[in-house]
Steps between C-alpha positions, in 0.01 A plus 500: 500500500531869444781708646283696744349187653842336528648803681201514734538133592873541567428802718231316697732202549774725641254676732374165628856383567586823682192474722577137582856589594384785723249294697638319800468124497304399806440138410648247741723236346396137475504304826496122462245282674770361731613850601141604569459192720818589693382856553157381615659249738725769647204733547296227669783409735542866599128530574509186714799626699329836560179331620690277744662796674 
């Protein structure tokens, strides 16, 4: 690999890393199936209590 290409690739790699670091991470963390079931159950019970009133 010639020197110019190698320097270009290193530069592009550093730019990509800088952009990734600058962007905010908006992905929600993993929620297990059991936790999702608990959340759904809580939501359903709140809806039922609101409808009864």
